[in-house]
C-alpha positions in Angstrom: 37.0 31.5 45.0 38.7 29.5 47.7 42.3 28.4 47.2 42.7 25.1 45.5 39.3 25.1 43.7 38.6 25.4 40.0 35.8 26.5 37.7 35.5 23.0 36.3 32.6 20.8 37.5 33.3 17.8 39.7 33.9 14.6 37.8 31.3 13.0 40.1 28.4 15.3 39.1 26.7 15.3 35.7 27.1 18.4 33.5 23.3 18.7 33.2 21.3 18.1 36.4 19.8 14.6 36.4 16.3 16.1 37.1 16.4 18.2 33.9 17.8 15.4 31.7 15.1 13.0 33.1 12.4 15.5 32.3 13.8 16.0 28.8 13.9 12.2 28.3 10.3 11.9 29.5 9.0 14.6 27.1 10.9 13.0 24.2 9.4 9.6 25.1 5.9 11.1 25.4 6.2 12.7 21.9 7.7 9.5 20.3 4.9 7.3 21.7 2.2 9.8 20.9 3.3 10.2 17.3 3.6 6.4 16.9 0.2 5.9 18.4 -1.5 8.5 16.2 0.2 7.0 13.1 -1.1 3.5 14.1 -4.6 5.0 14.7 -4.7 6.7 11.3 -3.5 3.6 9.5 -5.8 1.2 11.4 -8.9 3.4 11.1 -8.8 3.2 7.3 -8.6 7.0 6.9 -5.4 6.7 4.9 -6.9 3.8 2.8 -7.1 0.1 3.6 -9.3 -1.9 5.9 -10.4 -0.9 9.4 -8.7 -2.8 12.2 -10.9 -2.2 15.3 -8.5 -4.0 17.6 -5.6 -1.7 16.7 -7.8 1.4 16.8 -8.9 0.5 20.3 -5.4 -0.2 21.5 -4.0 2.9 19.9 -6.7 5.0 21.5 -6.0 3.6 24.9 -2.3 4.2 24.3 -2.9 7.8 23.4 -4.9 8.4 26.5 -2.3 6.7 28.7 0.6 8.6 27.2 -1.1 11.9 27.7 -1.8 10.9 31.3 1.8 9.9 31.7 2.8 13.4 30.8 1.0 14.7 33.8 2.5 14.3 37.2 -0.8 13.5 38.9 -1.7 10.4 36.8 1.8 9.2 35.9 1.7 6.0 38.1 -1.6 4.7 36.8 -0.7 5.7 33.2 2.6 3.8 33.5 0.7 0.7 34.4 -1.7 1.2 31.5 1.2 1.8 29.1 2.9 -1.4 30.2 -0.2 -3.4 29.5 -0.7 -1.7 26.1 2.9 -2.3 25.1 2.7 -6.0 26.2 -0.5 -6.5 24.2 1.0 -4.7 21.2 4.2 -6.8 21.4 2.2 -10.0 21.4 0.0 -8.8 18.6 3.0 -7.9 16.5 4.5 -11.3 17.2 1.3 -13.0 16.1 1.5 -11.1 12.8 5.2 -12.2 12.4 6.8 -8.9 13.3 9.4 -8.5 16.1 8.2 -5.5 18.0 11.5 -4.2 19.3 10.1 -0.7 19.8 7.7 -2.1 22.4 10.6 -3.5 24.4 12.2 0.0 24.2 8.9 1.6 25.3 8.6 -0.8 28.3 12.2 -0.2 29.4 11.7 3.6 29.0 8.4 3.6 31.0 10.0 1.5 33.8 13.1 3.8 33.9 11.2 7.0 33.9 8.7 5.9 36.5 11.5 4.5 38.7 13.5 7.7 38.5 10.5 9.7 39.4 9.9 7.6 42.5 13.6 7.9 43.5 13.4 11.7 43.1 10.3 11.9 45.2 11.8 9.7 47.9 15.0 11.8 48.0 17.3 9.0 46.8 18.5 11.0 43.7 19.7 14.6 43.9 18.6 16.8 41.0 
């Protein structure tokens, strides 16, 4: 080890490489949205009891397809657009029913962040 250096990491660099932490955040996000969508689909389909809500079933189905596509690198861009549309429709639908859909705001912010960080990595603006 050269003189004057330490085994401690530089204060400017993250302890976990940004690329790994972004990938971990993406997978957590995918699982949270997927489980939320499946729960909504089951509740709206009437399988767990109650009436069938065709509009929610359709929206949850599109959301499931889009989040699975978002997990793949090849379709991530188009899937992000589809997710943003689904989250916007779900937010408005929640508002119409008197619910404040804060989770949809979080989902939109996460989608934009993850898609933006992916683009910055691919353009070489972030080191991973």
